[in-house]
N, C-alpha and C positions, 0 to 999 in steps of 0.2 A: 705400502707395497710398491716396489719398482717393477713394472711389467715390461719386459723386453722379449716377449715371445709373440710378437704381432703377426708372424707368418703362420702361426698356428690358428690364431683367431684374434679379433680386435674388439675393443670395448665399444659399446654403442655410443655414438655421438649424441650430444644434447638435442640437436635438431631431429635426429632419427627417433629419439625417444618421444618427442612431441608428435611426430608424424604417426608413430605407432598408436599413441593414445587417440588421435583423431580417427585413424582407420578402424580402431576397435569399436567406435560408435557406428560405423557403417558396416553392420553385421550381416546384411542380406547376401544371398547367393548371387554372384555376378552374372550367372546365366538366367536369372529370373527376369521377366520382362516388365515387372512393375517398377515404380519410381525408386524404391529402395534398392532393387537389384541393379537398376541403371546407374545409381550413385556408386555402387560397389564396382561396377564395370568401368566407370569413369576413372576410379582410382587405379585400376589395372592399366588402363590406356595411358594415363599420365605417367605412371612408373615406367612403362615400356618406352615411351618417348624420351624420358630422362636418361635411361640407360643407353638408348640408341644415340642420343645427342652426345653423351660422354664418350661414345665410340667414334664420333665424327660422322654419324650416319643420320643426322636430323633431316627429315623430309625425303630420305631416299627410300625407294620402294623395292629395291633389288635384294634387300635382306629382310629376314623375319627373326624376331626374338621369341624363343620358346622358353617360358619359365618352368623350372624344375624344382626339385626339393634340395638339390645340392650340385656342386661342381662334379662330384663323382657320378651322379646320375646323368648329368649332361654328357660327360665323356662316354658313359655306357650307351646312351641314346645314339650318339653319333656313330660310334664304332659298331655296336651290334645292330643298330638300325640300318646302317649302310650294308653290312655283310649279310644281313638276312632279308633285305628288300627284294632280292631276286636270286634265281639260281644261275650261277656262273658256269659257262661252258669250258672254263679253264680253272687252274688253281690260282685263286686271287692272292696277290702279294700286298702286304702292308709294310711301309717303311716308317720307322720311328727311331727313337734313340735309346741308349742303354741306361738313361737316368730319368725317365718319365715318372710321373706320379703312379702309384700302385693301381689307381682306377683305370689307367690306360694299359699298363703292362699286364696286370692280372686279367683284364678283359681280353687282351690279345692272346694271352697264354691259353685261355679257354677256347678261343677260336683256332689257335694253332693245333690244339688237340683234335679239332674237327677237320683239319686238313689245310687250313689257311697258312700261307707262307709268311713269316714275319722276319724282317731284316732290321737289325738294330745298328744305327750309326754310333760311332764312338763320340763321346763328349769329353775325352781326356783333356785336362787343362782348361775346361770350359769352352772348348772350341768344337765346331762341327765342320768337317772338311767338305767344301763344295764338290770336290772331285769324287769323294766317297758317296755323297748324296746323289750326284748325277748318275754314277755307276749303279746305284741301287734301284733306280727307277727303270722299269721296262714296260712293255705293252700289257703286262698282266697286273700292273700296280693299280690298285683301286683307291688306296688311301695313303697319304703322306702326312704324318702327324708329329709335330715337334713343339714342345712347350716354349712359351715366350721367355720365362724367367725360371730358373731352377729354384725349387723351394728350399733346398738345403745349402747350396753354395752361393746362390745369388747370381750365377752366370746368366748373362742375357744373350740370347741368340739373335743373330740378324736373319730374320725370317724371309724378308722380301727376295733376296737373291736365291735362297734355297727353294722357295715356292715357285719362283720364276723358272729355275732349272727343271723342277719337277713337271711343270706345265709344258715346258719346251719338249721334254722327253715323251710325255704322255698327256695331251690336252684334256683327256677325260678324268684324270686323277683328281680326287677330292683332297684339297689342302686344309688342314685343321691345326689349330693351336690351342693347347690348354693354357689360357691366359690368367688363371686364377691368381698367380703371384705377380702378374704384370699389370693388370688392369688398374688404372689410377695410381700406379706406383712408378711407371715409366711412360714416356710418350708412346702412344699405341693407336694405330689406325688400320683396322682390318682391310679396308678397301685398297689402301695404298700398298699393303704388303701381300696382296693377292691371296688372302685367306678366304676360303669358301665357308668355313665354320670356325667358331670360337667358343670356348668354354669359360664361363664366369662364375663367381661365387660371391654372395652378399656379405658373408661374415668376415671376409678379408678386408672389407672397406668400411667398417664401422656400422654395419647393419646386422640383424640377428641371424643366427644359424637357422637352417631349414629352408633356405631359398638359394637357388642357382639359376643359371640360364644357359641356353645354347643358341648362339647366333648362327643363322644358316642362310645361305644364298637361296633366294626365291626359286631359282631355276632348278635346284635340287628337289624342292618340294613339288614343283610342277611335273618333273620327270618321275616322281615317286621313287626316288633313289634312297630314301630313308624310311624305314618302317617303324611304327611306334613300338615301344616296349610295354606300355600300359594302355589297354583298351577300355573304352567305356563311353562317356558322354561326348567325346570328340573335342574337348577343350584344347586350347593352344595349337591351333591349326591341325587338329586331329592327331598330333604327335605325342601329346602328354595328357591323357584323360584324367579326370579327377577335379573336384572343386578346388579352385585356386586358393592359395594361402594369401588372402587379400592383405592382411596386416604385414606379413613378411615381405610381400612384393612391393607394397607402398613404401615400406622402410627401405627396401633396396633402391627404389627410384629416388628417394630423398638422399640416400647416401651417395648415389651416382651424381646427382645434381651438385651436392655439396663438394664431393671429391673432385669433380671436373673443375670447379672454380678454384679449389685449393691446390691443384696439381703444380702449377708453376712455382708457388712458394714452397711446397713440399719438396720438390726436386732440389732446390737450393739448400733448404734446411737439412735434408737428409744427407747431402754430400758433406756439409760442414760438420754435422754430428758424427758421421762416420769417421772423418779425418780426426776429429777431436778425440774420439774413443780410441782409435788405433794409436794415436800419439801418446796416450796415457796408459797403454798396456805395458806390462813388463817386457823387457827385450827378449826374454826367453819364449814368449808366446808368438807363434807363427800365424800370420793372417793369410788365409787362402784366397787368392785373388784370381779372377778370370780376366781375359783380355778386355771384355766389356762387362762391367759389373753393375748390377742394380744396387743403388746406394743403401737401400733399407735392410739388406741382409748382410751380416758380417759373420763369416765362418772362421773360427780360430782353433788352432791345435795346441794343446797344453803340453808342457814338458813333464812327463813322468806321472801324470795324474789322469785317471780315467774320467771321462766327461760326466758319467753318471754320478761319480763321487763328488765332483765339483758342483754339479747341479744341485745335489742335496745340501751341500754346504751353503751355496748361495741362497737356496730356498729358505734355509733356517735364518738367514740374515734378511729375509724379506725381498729377495731379488729373484725374479722369474725369468729363466732363459730355457733353452732347449738343448737336448743332447741328440737331436735328430728330428725328422718330421714327425709331428704328432700322429699322422695317419699311419705310421709304421712303428709306433712305440709300444705296441702290445705283443711284440715278439712273433707276430704272424708273418712279418716281412723282415728279412735281414737288411742291414744297411748296405745297399748296393750302389748308392749314389756317390758316396765319397771315394770308394775304390775306383769307380768309373772315372772320377775326376783325376785320379792319380795317387791318392793316398794309400798307404799300406793298411792292412787290416788293423794293425796296432795303432797307427795314427788315427784311423777312423774312430776307434774306441776312445780316443783322447780329444775329440773335436766337439766343440760347442757351437751353437748357432745363437747369435744375438740379432733380433729383428726389431726394427723401429717403426714408428707411425708418426703422423703429423702432430700428435700430442706429446711425443717424447721430448724431454728437456735435457739440456747440457749437464745440469747438476745431477740428474739421475745417472747419466753415463759416467760421470766422474766418480760417484759413489760406487757404481758397479765395478769400474776398473780398479779402484783402490781395494774393494772387498775381494776381488779376484786375486789381487796381489797377496793380500793377507792369507787367502785360502791356499794359494800355492805354497807359501812359507809354512803354513800350519800342516798341510797334508803331506808335503814332501818330507818334512821333519819327522812326522809321525810314522 
């Protein structure tokens, strides 16, 4: 099998597998005060420090990392926690984009039905206009949330000037980024980009599914600006009650440690692999490029063949790609991201996503490109 759907999920790395086996032996509840519980708590602390270090926040006390069960839960915690923490004396406004992950847009749609004003910035062509962003922020804006890397197009957004503009217009606005597709895939430093909160997910960086995290500024916690969604024993700074997933969190920490060390090499390799794959595509295939592109996501539009048809053809040949984000593949969400990027509905139906990881090899991409060419010849002729 040639697996090229790493934006949907990644395989466990060998080191992460070893860490999970080690953590499985530390089975005690990390809230227990006996020696076995303290050993489990130590695993959580080590993982937390590894993720913070990978974010450039080692030894910093102004951020807290809250472990969740997924990136979607982390997005919900930030958005709903912020909007429900207090009663506003005005209609709160949230500024976001038209191509965010469903866990952001669906959550905001639910709050919009309750009276919250939601403003969506255009991401046409993989760009966000600073002028449009600045105009969208006013004295009622409580949240400004923009993803770091788009999960379907690979468009990478320059968050620092956007967040700086938002803070300039309204110093009390909370700036947040869903960095699930950016963390350990592109250079990423929340403190430098003026992010108050960041969403992460373990299974995108070679750790298992079932663990995510919300990085949040300590000052937001002190001011009680975020309310919990899950109440109980008060774990994770009181924001996410429930006994922690020690095995998954320990694996997340190991993946972050490993990914941080591998990032410089991955950036070079991914850029070379991307160029190699694009070079070997048939001339009739269009590559959808943003002005600033994350190298690990390649969006291609096929000539005259539906993406789903090609996906099944490639799958039969042992090649796994995507016809859109896995989170929206169950028909509950229409593909709004590609039209927002500028594709017509018909072009969106003919667009595939190929996504790489640090274990992807050139030979695999050559086979995939050649198989795609044969698939086009076969399916167009049919």
